[in-house]
C-alpha positions in Angstrom: -102.8 -98.6 112.1 -99.4 -97.1 112.6 -97.0 -98.4 115.2 -97.5 -95.2 117.3 -101.3 -95.6 117.2 -101.0 -99.3 118.0 -99.0 -98.7 121.1 -101.3 -95.8 122.2 -104.3 -98.2 122.0 -102.5 -100.9 124.0 -101.4 -98.4 126.6 -104.9 -96.9 126.8 -106.5 -100.3 127.5 -103.8 -101.1 130.0 -104.5 -97.9 132.0 -108.3 -98.6 131.8 -107.7 -102.1 133.2 -105.6 -100.7 136.1 -108.3 -98.1 136.7 -111.1 -100.6 136.7 -109.3 -102.8 139.1 -108.7 -99.9 141.5 -112.3 -98.8 141.1 -113.6 -102.2 142.2 -111.1 -102.5 145.0 -111.9 -99.0 146.3 -115.6 -99.5 146.1 -115.6 -102.8 148.0 -113.1 -101.7 150.7 -114.8 -98.6 152.0 -113.4 -97.6 155.4 -110.3 -99.8 155.2 -106.6 -99.0 154.5 -107.0 -100.5 151.0 -109.4 -97.7 150.0 -106.8 -94.9 150.2 -104.3 -96.9 148.0 -107.0 -97.8 145.5 -108.1 -94.2 145.2 -104.5 -93.1 144.6 -104.1 -95.7 141.8 -107.5 -94.8 140.5 -106.7 -91.1 140.1 -103.3 -91.6 138.6 -104.4 -94.2 136.1 -107.4 -92.1 134.9 -105.4 -88.9 134.6 -102.7 -90.7 132.5 -105.4 -92.2 130.4 -107.0 -88.9 129.6 -103.6 -87.3 128.7 -102.8 -90.3 126.4 -106.3 -90.3 124.9 -106.2 -86.6 124.0 -102.8 -87.2 122.2 -104.3 -90.2 120.4 -107.1 -88.1 118.8 -105.4 -84.7 118.6 -102.0 -83.4 117.7 -100.0 -82.0 120.7 -101.3 -78.4 120.1 -104.9 -79.6 120.2 -104.4 -81.6 123.4 -102.8 -78.6 124.9 -105.7 -76.4 123.7 -108.2 -78.7 125.4 -106.4 -78.7 128.7 -106.0 -74.9 128.7 -109.7 -74.4 127.9 -110.9 -77.0 130.4 -108.6 -75.7 133.2 -109.5 -72.0 132.6 -113.2 -72.4 132.3 -113.7 -74.9 135.2 -111.4 -73.1 137.6 -112.7 -69.7 136.7 -116.4 -70.5 137.2 -115.7 -72.6 140.3 -113.8 -69.7 141.9 -116.4 -67.2 140.8 -119.1 -69.3 142.5 -117.2 -69.7 145.7 -116.7 -65.9 145.9 -120.0 -64.6 144.5 -122.5 -67.6 144.3 -122.6 -67.5 140.5 -123.2 -69.9 138.7 -123.4 -72.8 141.1 -124.7 -71.0 144.2 -122.7 -70.6 147.4 -120.9 -73.7 148.6 -117.7 -74.6 150.4 -115.2 -77.3 149.4 -114.0 -79.5 152.3 -111.5 -81.6 150.4 -107.9 -81.7 151.7 -104.9 -80.8 149.6 -103.7 -77.6 147.8 -106.2 -75.1 146.5 -106.5 -71.6 145.1 -109.3 -69.1 145.7 -111.1 -71.8 147.6 -111.1 -74.3 144.8 -109.1 -77.6 145.4 -106.8 -78.6 142.5 -108.4 -82.1 142.6 -111.8 -80.5 141.7 -110.4 -78.8 138.6 -108.6 -82.1 137.6 -111.9 -83.9 137.9 -113.6 -81.3 135.6 -110.8 -81.9 133.0 -111.1 -85.6 133.1 -114.9 -85.9 133.2 -115.3 -83.3 130.5 -112.9 -85.1 128.1 -114.9 -88.3 128.5 -118.2 -86.5 127.9 -116.7 -84.7 124.8 -115.7 -87.9 123.1 -119.0 -89.7 124.0 -120.8 -86.7 122.5 -118.7 -86.9 119.3 -119.6 -90.6 119.0 -123.3 -90.0 119.5 -123.7 -86.9 117.3 -121.3 -87.9 114.6 -119.7 -85.1 112.7 -118.7 -86.4 109.3 -121.9 -85.4 107.5 -122.9 -81.9 108.8 -120.0 -80.2 110.4 -121.7 -76.9 111.1 -124.5 -78.7 113.0 -122.0 -80.7 115.0 -120.2 -77.6 116.2 -123.4 -76.6 117.9 -124.9 -80.0 118.7 -121.8 -81.8 120.1 -121.3 -79.2 123.0 -125.0 -79.5 123.9 -124.9 -83.3 124.1 -121.6 -83.3 125.9 -123.0 -80.8 128.5 -126.1 -83.0 129.2 -123.8 -86.1 129.5 -121.6 -84.4 132.0 -124.6 -83.0 133.9 -126.0 -86.5 134.1 -123.0 -87.6 136.0 -123.3 -84.6 138.4 -126.9 -85.6 139.0 -125.6 -89.0 140.2 -122.6 -88.0 142.2 -123.4 -84.8 144.0 -125.8 -86.1 146.7 -123.2 -88.7 147.5 -120.3 -86.2 147.5 -122.1 -83.7 149.7 -123.9 -85.9 152.2 -122.1 -89.2 152.3 -118.5 -88.3 151.7 -118.7 -84.7 153.1 -116.6 -83.3 150.3 -118.5 -80.0 150.0 -121.6 -78.3 151.5 -124.1 -75.9 150.0 -125.1 -72.6 151.4 -128.8 -73.0 150.5 -129.5 -76.7 150.1 -132.9 -77.7 148.7 -134.4 -80.4 146.6 -135.2 -84.0 147.6 -131.6 -84.9 148.4 -130.3 -81.4 149.4 -128.6 -80.5 146.1 -129.8 -77.0 145.0 -131.1 -76.4 141.5 -128.5 -73.7 141.1 -125.7 -76.3 141.4 -127.1 -78.2 138.3 -127.4 -74.9 136.5 -123.8 -74.2 137.2 -122.7 -77.6 135.8 -124.8 -77.0 132.6 -123.4 -73.5 132.1 -119.8 -74.4 132.9 -119.9 -77.5 130.7 -121.5 -75.7 127.8 -119.0 -72.8 127.9 -116.1 -75.3 128.1 -117.3 -77.5 125.2 -118.5 -74.7 123.0 -115.1 -72.9 123.3 -113.2 -76.1 122.4 -115.6 -77.0 119.6 -114.9 -73.7 117.8 -111.2 -74.5 117.5 -110.5 -78.2 117.9 -111.0 -79.4 114.3 -107.8 -77.9 113.0 -105.8 -80.1 115.4 -107.4 -83.5 114.8 -105.2 -86.3 113.7 -105.3 -86.8 109.9 -106.4 -90.5 110.1 -109.8 -91.5 111.6 -109.4 -93.1 115.1 -109.7 -96.8 115.5 -113.1 -97.9 116.9 -111.3 -99.4 119.9 -110.1 -95.9 120.7 -113.6 -94.5 120.7 -114.8 -97.5 122.8 -112.5 -96.6 125.7 -114.4 -93.6 127.0 -117.6 -95.7 126.8 -116.0 -98.3 129.1 -114.8 -95.7 131.5 -118.2 -94.1 131.7 -119.7 -97.5 132.4 -117.1 -98.0 135.1 -118.0 -94.8 136.8 -121.6 -95.9 137.0 -120.5 -99.3 138.2 -118.5 -97.7 141.0 -121.6 -96.0 142.4 -123.5 -99.3 142.2 -120.7 -101.2 144.0 -120.3 -98.6 146.7 -124.0 -99.2 147.7 -123.0 -102.7 148.8 -120.8 -101.3 151.6 -122.6 -98.1 152.5 -123.3 -99.0 156.1 -125.9 -97.6 158.5 -124.9 -93.9 158.4 -127.4 -91.1 158.3 -127.1 -87.7 156.6 -128.8 -84.5 157.9 -130.3 -82.5 155.0 -132.0 -79.1 155.0 -134.7 -78.6 157.6 -133.1 -81.2 159.9 -134.3 -84.1 157.8 -132.5 -87.4 158.4 -131.8 -89.5 155.3 -130.0 -92.8 155.5 -126.9 -93.2 153.4 -128.5 -96.3 151.9 -131.5 -94.3 150.7 -129.2 -91.7 149.1 -127.2 -94.4 147.3 -130.4 -96.2 146.2 -131.6 -93.0 144.5 -128.3 -92.3 142.9 -127.8 -95.9 141.7 -131.2 -95.8 140.0 -130.2 -92.6 138.4 -127.1 -94.2 136.9 -129.2 -96.7 135.0 -131.3 -94.1 133.2 -128.6 -91.4 132.6 -125.2 -92.9 132.4 -126.5 -96.3 131.3 -128.5 -94.6 128.5 -125.4 -92.7 127.2 -123.4 -96.0 127.2 -126.2 -97.8 125.3 -126.5 -95.1 122.6 -122.8 -94.8 122.2 -122.4 -98.6 121.7 -125.2 -98.6 119.1 -123.6 -95.8 117.2 -120.2 -97.5 117.3 -121.3 -101.0 116.3 -124.7 -100.8 114.4 -123.1 -99.2 111.4 -119.4 -99.3 111.2 -119.2 -96.5 108.5 -120.6 -94.1 111.1 -117.8 -94.7 113.6 -115.3 -92.7 111.7 -114.9 -89.2 113.0 -113.2 -87.7 110.0 -110.9 -84.8 110.5 
Protein backbone atom coordinates (compact mmCIF):
# COMPACT_ATOMS: atom_id res chain seq x y z
CA UNK A 1 0.00 0.00 0.00
CA UNK A 2 1.37 3.40 -0.96
CA UNK A 3 1.89 6.15 1.60
CA UNK A 4 -1.03 8.11 0.11
CA UNK A 5 -3.36 5.11 0.35
CA UNK A 6 -2.19 4.36 3.89
CA UNK A 7 -3.03 7.85 5.11
CA UNK A 8 -6.35 7.82 3.28
CA UNK A 9 -7.31 4.62 5.09
CA UNK A 10 -6.29 6.01 8.48
CA UNK A 11 -8.14 9.26 7.82
CA UNK A 12 -11.24 7.36 6.71
CA UNK A 13 -11.36 5.28 9.87
CA UNK A 14 -10.79 8.38 12.01
CA UNK A 15 -13.76 10.13 10.39
CA UNK A 16 -15.91 7.03 10.84
CA UNK A 17 -14.95 6.88 14.53
CA UNK A 18 -15.93 10.54 14.98
CA UNK A 19 -19.17 9.96 13.08
CA UNK A 20 -20.08 6.88 15.15
CA UNK A 21 -19.42 8.75 18.40
CA UNK A 22 -21.65 11.62 17.23
CA UNK A 23 -24.30 9.11 16.09
CA UNK A 24 -24.50 7.47 19.51
CA UNK A 25 -24.40 10.80 21.34
CA UNK A 26 -27.13 12.30 19.17
CA UNK A 27 -29.38 9.24 19.35
CA UNK A 28 -29.17 9.09 23.14
CA UNK A 29 -29.60 12.84 23.73
CA UNK A 30 -32.86 13.52 21.89
CA UNK A 31 -34.37 16.81 22.98
CA UNK A 32 -31.24 18.10 24.72
CA UNK A 33 -28.67 20.74 23.72
CA UNK A 34 -26.17 17.96 23.06
CA UNK A 35 -28.24 16.68 20.14
CA UNK A 36 -27.70 19.77 17.94
CA UNK A 37 -23.93 19.68 18.45
CA UNK A 38 -23.82 15.93 17.80
CA UNK A 39 -25.84 16.35 14.60
CA UNK A 40 -23.46 19.03 13.31
CA UNK A 41 -20.44 16.82 13.96
CA UNK A 42 -22.31 13.87 12.48
CA UNK A 43 -23.03 15.66 9.21
CA UNK A 44 -19.57 17.16 8.84
CA UNK A 45 -17.71 13.92 9.55
CA UNK A 46 -19.88 11.87 7.17
CA UNK A 47 -19.55 14.42 4.38
CA UNK A 48 -15.76 14.54 4.71
CA UNK A 49 -15.65 10.75 4.78
CA UNK A 50 -17.55 10.42 1.50
CA UNK A 51 -15.34 13.02 -0.22
CA UNK A 52 -12.21 11.21 0.98
CA UNK A 53 -13.59 7.79 0.09
CA UNK A 54 -14.45 8.78 -3.48
CA UNK A 55 -10.87 10.00 -3.94
CA UNK A 56 -9.55 6.75 -2.47
CA UNK A 57 -11.31 4.63 -5.10
CA UNK A 58 -11.36 7.05 -8.06
CA UNK A 59 -9.06 9.61 -9.57
CA UNK A 60 -10.17 13.24 -9.03
CA UNK A 61 -12.03 13.35 -12.37
CA UNK A 62 -14.00 10.25 -11.37
CA UNK A 63 -14.86 11.64 -7.95
CA UNK A 64 -16.00 14.87 -9.61
CA UNK A 65 -18.08 12.88 -12.11
CA UNK A 66 -19.85 11.07 -9.27
CA UNK A 67 -20.70 14.30 -7.47
CA UNK A 68 -21.95 15.96 -10.65
CA UNK A 69 -24.17 12.99 -11.55
CA UNK A 70 -25.49 12.54 -8.02
CA UNK A 71 -26.19 16.25 -7.51
CA UNK A 72 -27.86 16.72 -10.90
CA UNK A 73 -30.08 13.63 -10.74
CA UNK A 74 -31.16 13.97 -7.11
CA UNK A 75 -31.83 17.71 -7.24
CA UNK A 76 -33.50 17.52 -10.65
CA UNK A 77 -35.98 14.79 -9.70
CA UNK A 78 -36.62 16.21 -6.22
CA UNK A 79 -37.43 19.62 -7.72
CA UNK A 80 -39.56 18.00 -10.43
CA UNK A 81 -41.61 16.17 -7.82
CA UNK A 82 -42.12 19.26 -5.66
CA UNK A 83 -43.41 21.10 -8.74
CA UNK A 84 -45.30 18.37 -10.60
CA UNK A 85 -45.68 15.35 -8.30
CA UNK A 86 -43.41 13.14 -10.42
CA UNK A 87 -41.77 10.81 -9.47
CA UNK A 88 -42.21 10.89 -5.67
CA UNK A 89 -45.70 12.35 -5.50
CA UNK A 90 -46.53 15.77 -4.08
CA UNK A 91 -44.83 16.66 -0.79
CA UNK A 92 -43.38 19.64 1.06
CA UNK A 93 -40.01 19.88 2.79
CA UNK A 94 -40.09 21.56 6.21
CA UNK A 95 -36.36 21.49 6.92
CA UNK A 96 -34.72 24.79 7.77
CA UNK A 97 -31.79 26.20 5.82
CA UNK A 98 -31.10 27.28 2.23
CA UNK A 99 -33.05 25.69 -0.59
CA UNK A 100 -33.71 26.02 -4.30
CA UNK A 101 -37.01 25.24 -6.07
CA UNK A 102 -38.39 23.97 -2.79
CA UNK A 103 -35.55 21.47 -2.24
CA UNK A 104 -33.30 21.99 0.83
CA UNK A 105 -29.59 21.69 0.10
CA UNK A 106 -29.28 19.23 2.99
CA UNK A 107 -31.66 16.84 1.20
CA UNK A 108 -29.47 16.83 -1.90
CA UNK A 109 -26.36 16.32 0.25
CA UNK A 110 -28.06 13.33 1.90
CA UNK A 111 -28.75 11.82 -1.53
CA UNK A 112 -25.08 12.19 -2.50
CA UNK A 113 -23.82 10.63 0.73
CA UNK A 114 -26.29 7.74 0.92
CA UNK A 115 -25.98 6.94 -2.78
CA UNK A 116 -22.20 6.66 -2.48
CA UNK A 117 -22.50 4.17 0.37
CA UNK A 118 -25.07 2.13 -1.57
CA UNK A 119 -22.90 2.19 -4.70
CA UNK A 120 -19.85 0.74 -2.94
CA UNK A 121 -21.93 -1.84 -1.07
CA UNK A 122 -23.40 -2.93 -4.40
CA UNK A 123 -19.94 -3.19 -5.96
CA UNK A 124 -18.83 -5.42 -3.10
CA UNK A 125 -21.93 -7.62 -3.33
CA UNK A 126 -22.09 -7.93 -7.13
CA UNK A 127 -18.37 -8.13 -7.78
CA UNK A 128 -17.24 -6.93 -11.17
CA UNK A 129 -13.93 -8.61 -11.87
CA UNK A 130 -15.42 -11.55 -13.80
CA UNK A 131 -18.29 -10.24 -15.92
CA UNK A 132 -17.96 -6.52 -16.46
CA UNK A 133 -20.88 -6.23 -18.85
CA UNK A 134 -23.20 -7.84 -16.35
CA UNK A 135 -21.92 -5.65 -13.52
CA UNK A 136 -22.71 -2.46 -15.44
CA UNK A 137 -26.37 -3.49 -15.33
CA UNK A 138 -26.54 -5.46 -12.08
CA UNK A 139 -24.62 -3.07 -9.82
CA UNK A 140 -27.02 -0.12 -10.37
CA UNK A 141 -30.02 -2.39 -9.67
CA UNK A 142 -28.54 -3.75 -6.44
CA UNK A 143 -27.44 -0.25 -5.35
CA UNK A 144 -30.96 1.04 -6.00
CA UNK A 145 -32.53 -1.63 -3.81
CA UNK A 146 -29.98 -1.00 -1.04
CA UNK A 147 -30.74 2.71 -1.10
CA UNK A 148 -34.48 2.06 -1.20
CA UNK A 149 -34.16 -0.19 1.84
CA UNK A 150 -32.86 2.75 3.85
CA UNK A 151 -35.74 4.92 2.66
CA UNK A 152 -38.19 2.24 3.79
CA UNK A 153 -36.69 2.58 7.28
CA UNK A 154 -36.28 6.34 7.60
CA UNK A 155 -39.22 8.02 5.87
CA UNK A 156 -41.96 7.19 8.42
CA UNK A 157 -39.68 8.60 11.12
CA UNK A 158 -38.70 11.65 9.06
CA UNK A 159 -42.29 12.53 8.18
CA UNK A 160 -44.23 11.74 11.34
CA UNK A 161 -41.74 11.83 14.22
CA UNK A 162 -39.25 14.50 13.12
CA UNK A 163 -41.67 16.47 10.91
CA UNK A 164 -39.06 17.04 8.19
CA UNK A 165 -41.56 16.72 5.32
CA UNK A 166 -45.21 15.97 4.66
CA UNK A 167 -46.99 14.15 1.84
CA UNK A 168 -49.82 15.50 -0.23
CA UNK A 169 -51.59 12.13 -0.39
CA UNK A 170 -50.36 9.95 2.46
CA UNK A 171 -51.38 6.30 2.48
CA UNK A 172 -50.06 2.94 3.57
CA UNK A 173 -49.75 1.57 7.10
CA UNK A 174 -47.41 4.36 8.26
CA UNK A 175 -48.57 7.12 5.94
CA UNK A 176 -45.74 6.92 3.40
CA UNK A 177 -47.27 6.71 -0.11
CA UNK A 178 -46.16 4.06 -2.56
CA UNK A 179 -45.31 6.84 -5.03
CA UNK A 180 -42.56 7.96 -2.64
CA UNK A 181 -40.84 4.59 -2.82
CA UNK A 182 -41.26 4.56 -6.60
CA UNK A 183 -39.51 7.92 -6.70
CA UNK A 184 -36.60 6.59 -4.68
CA UNK A 185 -36.24 3.57 -6.94
CA UNK A 186 -36.36 5.65 -10.13
CA UNK A 187 -34.02 8.37 -8.85
CA UNK A 188 -31.55 5.86 -7.46
CA UNK A 189 -31.51 3.76 -10.62
CA UNK A 190 -31.03 6.77 -12.94
CA UNK A 191 -28.21 8.05 -10.73
CA UNK A 192 -26.41 4.71 -10.47
CA UNK A 193 -26.90 3.68 -14.08
CA UNK A 194 -25.59 7.00 -15.38
CA UNK A 195 -22.48 6.71 -13.21
CA UNK A 196 -21.99 3.01 -14.03
CA UNK A 197 -21.69 3.79 -17.73
CA UNK A 198 -18.68 6.08 -17.24
CA UNK A 199 -17.02 5.35 -13.90
CA UNK A 200 -14.64 2.56 -14.84
CA UNK A 201 -12.28 4.80 -16.80
CA UNK A 202 -11.49 6.77 -13.62
CA UNK A 203 -10.86 3.96 -11.15
CA UNK A 204 -7.53 3.84 -9.38
CA UNK A 205 -5.07 1.49 -11.04
CA UNK A 206 -4.52 -0.63 -7.93
CA UNK A 207 -7.29 -2.64 -6.29
CA UNK A 208 -8.52 -1.02 -3.06
CA UNK A 209 -7.53 -2.47 0.29
CA UNK A 210 -10.17 -4.60 1.96
CA UNK A 211 -10.33 -2.14 4.85
CA UNK A 212 -11.36 0.57 2.39
CA UNK A 213 -14.30 -1.55 1.25
CA UNK A 214 -15.26 -2.40 4.83
CA UNK A 215 -15.75 1.28 5.68
CA UNK A 216 -19.15 1.72 3.94
CA UNK A 217 -20.31 -1.53 5.55
CA UNK A 218 -19.54 -0.09 9.00
CA UNK A 219 -21.31 3.17 8.16
CA UNK A 220 -24.39 1.33 6.88
CA UNK A 221 -24.47 -0.69 10.10
CA UNK A 222 -24.09 2.58 12.04
CA UNK A 223 -27.10 4.09 10.24
CA UNK A 224 -29.18 1.08 11.29
CA UNK A 225 -27.82 1.31 14.84
CA UNK A 226 -28.86 4.96 14.98
CA UNK A 227 -32.52 4.09 14.40
CA UNK A 228 -32.35 1.32 17.02
CA UNK A 229 -30.81 3.65 19.62
CA UNK A 230 -33.27 6.47 18.94
CA UNK A 231 -36.13 4.13 19.89
CA UNK A 232 -34.76 4.10 23.46
CA UNK A 233 -35.58 7.80 23.88
CA UNK A 234 -38.59 8.19 21.62
CA UNK A 235 -40.93 9.32 24.39
CA UNK A 236 -44.73 9.29 24.50
CA UNK A 237 -45.49 11.42 21.43
CA UNK A 238 -48.24 10.53 18.98
CA UNK A 239 -48.37 11.13 15.21
CA UNK A 240 -51.57 11.81 13.28
CA UNK A 241 -51.59 9.92 9.98
CA UNK A 242 -54.13 9.96 7.13
CA UNK A 243 -57.74 9.60 8.14
CA UNK A 244 -57.00 11.07 11.56
CA UNK A 245 -55.41 7.86 12.80
CA UNK A 246 -53.21 8.30 15.86
CA UNK A 247 -50.03 6.24 15.94
CA UNK A 248 -47.60 6.45 18.90
CA UNK A 249 -44.04 7.42 18.00
CA UNK A 250 -42.95 4.24 19.77
CA UNK A 251 -44.98 2.12 17.35
CA UNK A 252 -43.49 3.90 14.34
CA UNK A 253 -40.00 3.29 15.67
CA UNK A 254 -40.74 -0.34 16.50
CA UNK A 255 -41.77 -1.01 12.90
CA UNK A 256 -38.79 0.86 11.46
CA UNK A 257 -36.33 -0.83 13.82
CA UNK A 258 -37.57 -4.27 12.77
CA UNK A 259 -37.20 -3.17 9.15
CA UNK A 260 -33.53 -2.30 9.71
CA UNK A 261 -32.82 -5.87 10.76
CA UNK A 262 -34.13 -7.41 7.55
CA UNK A 263 -33.07 -4.76 5.03
CA UNK A 264 -29.96 -2.93 6.19
CA UNK A 265 -28.84 -5.83 8.35
CA UNK A 266 -29.14 -8.23 5.42
CA UNK A 267 -27.05 -5.94 3.21
CA UNK A 268 -24.34 -5.72 5.88
CA UNK A 269 -24.29 -9.51 6.35
CA UNK A 270 -23.99 -10.23 2.62
CA UNK A 271 -21.27 -7.62 2.17
CA UNK A 272 -19.24 -9.05 5.07
CA UNK A 273 -19.52 -12.54 3.64
CA UNK A 274 -18.38 -11.30 0.24
CA UNK A 275 -15.42 -9.48 1.76
CA UNK A 276 -14.18 -12.19 4.10
CA UNK A 277 -15.35 -15.60 2.85
CA UNK A 278 -13.09 -15.55 -0.19
CA UNK A 279 -10.37 -12.93 -0.15
CA UNK A 280 -9.77 -13.28 -3.89
CA UNK A 281 -13.24 -11.92 -4.53
CA UNK A 282 -12.69 -8.72 -2.59
CA UNK A 283 -10.61 -7.14 -5.30
CA UNK A 284 -12.54 -4.75 -7.48
CA UNK A 285 -10.17 -4.66 -10.36
CA UNK A 286 -10.06 -1.57 -12.53
